[in-house]
C-alpha positions in Angstrom: -15.2 -12.0 -11.4 -16.9 -10.0 -14.1 -13.7 -8.7 -15.6 -12.1 -12.2 -15.9 -9.6 -11.6 -13.1 -9.0 -14.0 -10.2 -8.3 -12.3 -6.9 -7.1 -13.8 -3.6 -6.5 -12.3 -0.3 -4.4 -12.8 2.9 -5.1 -11.3 6.4 -3.9 -12.3 9.8 -7.4 -11.5 11.2 -10.2 -14.1 10.8 -12.7 -11.4 11.6 -11.5 -9.2 8.7 -11.6 -12.2 6.4 -15.2 -12.9 7.5 -16.1 -9.3 6.8 -14.6 -9.6 3.4 -16.5 -12.8 2.7 -19.7 -10.9 3.7 -19.0 -8.1 1.2 -18.2 -10.6 -1.6 -21.4 -12.7 -1.0 -22.8 -13.9 -4.3 -19.8 -12.5 -6.2 -16.2 -13.6 -6.8 -16.9 -17.3 -6.1 -13.4 -18.4 -7.0 -11.7 -16.0 -4.6 -9.5 -17.6 -2.0 -9.1 -15.9 1.3 -6.4 -17.2 3.5 -5.3 -16.5 7.1 -1.7 -15.7 7.1 1.1 -13.3 7.9 1.9 -10.6 5.4 5.7 -11.2 5.6 5.1 -14.9 5.0 2.4 -15.0 2.4 1.1 -18.6 2.2 1.2 -18.7 -1.7 3.9 -20.2 -3.9 6.7 -18.1 -5.5 5.7 -16.3 -8.8 2.0 -16.9 -8.4 0.4 -13.5 -9.3 0.5 -11.0 -12.1 -0.4 -8.1 -9.7 0.0 -7.9 -5.9 -0.8 -4.9 -3.8 -0.8 -3.8 -0.2 -2.8 -0.7 0.9 -3.2 0.5 4.5 -1.0 -2.3 5.9 2.7 -1.4 6.1 2.2 1.4 8.6 0.3 -1.0 10.9 3.1 -3.5 11.2 5.3 -3.9 14.2 8.4 -2.3 12.8 9.9 -0.9 9.6 12.0 -4.1 9.2 8.8 -6.2 9.2 7.2 -3.8 6.8 10.1 -4.2 4.4 9.9 -8.0 4.8 6.3 -7.7 3.7 7.4 -5.9 0.6 10.0 -8.6 0.0 7.4 -11.4 0.3 5.1 -9.5 -2.1 7.9 -9.5 -4.6 8.4 -13.2 -4.1 4.8 -14.1 -4.9 4.6 -11.8 -8.0 5.3 -13.4 -11.4 8.3 -12.1 -13.3 7.4 -8.9 -15.1 4.3 -8.7 -12.8 3.3 -5.5 -11.0 3.4 -4.5 -7.3 1.7 -1.6 -5.7 2.5 -0.7 -2.1 1.2 2.2 -0.1 2.8 3.4 3.2 3.0 6.3 5.5 5.9 8.6 4.5 8.7 9.2 7.0 9.2 12.6 5.5 5.7 13.9 5.8 5.7 17.4 7.3 5.1 17.3 11.1 3.5 20.8 11.1 0.2 19.3 9.9 0.1 16.5 12.5 -1.7 16.9 15.8 -0.4 13.8 17.5 3.0 12.1 17.8 4.0 9.5 15.3 2.1 6.3 15.6 2.8 3.2 13.5 5.5 2.6 11.0 6.9 5.4 8.8 9.0 4.4 5.8 11.3 6.4 3.6 10.5 6.1 -0.2 14.2 5.4 -1.1 14.5 2.6 1.5 11.3 0.9 0.2 12.5 1.2 -3.4 16.0 0.0 -2.7 14.8 -3.0 -0.6 12.3 -4.0 -3.4 15.2 -3.7 -5.9 17.3 -6.0 -3.7 14.4 -8.5 -3.8 14.1 -8.3 -7.6 11.7 -5.5 -8.4 12.3 -2.2 -10.0 10.5 1.1 -9.3 8.3 2.4 -12.0 7.0 5.4 -10.1 6.4 6.9 -6.7 3.4 9.1 -6.1 2.3 11.1 -3.1 -1.1 11.7 -1.6 -2.2 14.0 1.2 0.4 16.7 1.2 -1.7 18.6 3.7 -2.5 15.5 5.7 -5.8 13.6 5.9 -6.8 15.5 9.0 -7.0 18.7 6.9 -10.1 17.3 5.1 -11.8 16.7 8.4 -11.3 20.3 9.7 -12.1 22.5 6.7 -15.7 23.5 6.1 -17.5 21.3 3.6 -17.8 24.1 1.0 -13.9 24.3 0.9 -13.2 20.6 0.6 -13.2 20.7 -3.2 -10.7 23.6 -3.3 -8.5 22.1 -0.6 -8.5 18.8 -2.5 -7.5 20.5 -5.7 -4.7 22.4 -3.9 -3.6 19.3 -2.1 -3.4 17.4 -5.4 -1.2 20.1 -7.0 1.1 20.1 -4.0 1.2 16.3 -4.0 2.3 16.3 -7.6 5.0 18.9 -7.0 6.3 17.4 -3.7 5.5 13.7 -3.7 8.3 13.0 -1.3 6.7 15.2 1.4 3.2 13.7 1.2 1.6 11.9 4.1 1.3 8.7 2.1 3.3 7.3 -0.8 2.3 4.9 -3.5 5.1 2.9 -5.1 4.5 1.0 -8.3 7.1 -1.7 -8.9 7.7 -4.3 -11.6 9.3 -7.6 -10.8 12.4 -8.2 -13.0 12.3 -11.0 -15.6 14.3 -13.9 -14.3 
């Protein structure tokens, strides 16, 4: 691409990969998109400097599968490479939720400890959406900026209670 980075992608859905191809049309010619399972990434060990997963782990079949995805992400990351995973936080306050829990909810400590067992150490854990994403849909437009600022402050103070967690890891040198 323009920045000199090479990016590849994996998805179990051929439809999603086709959509991605459409969005990349005329750009990123050397990008490889592969059909595959997230817990069995079809790339060799230690292939990438940076690997990330956003909006995936909560859509898997179980917390065990989600953790296996994290383990396979560590596997394909080069030693001293970086990993960013995002997931729905098990500890998010239920008072802000209208519906029952759907999807997979992970505990920040369990994700960090599992990644550590697989060879990656936590650099930081950040939270987002302390008030919940639904809040931004129900407040009047003129209050969205204020609510966003307030949510950002609460997210920094209480990252472990946010709706979503972002965990930055670094694979250990071998």
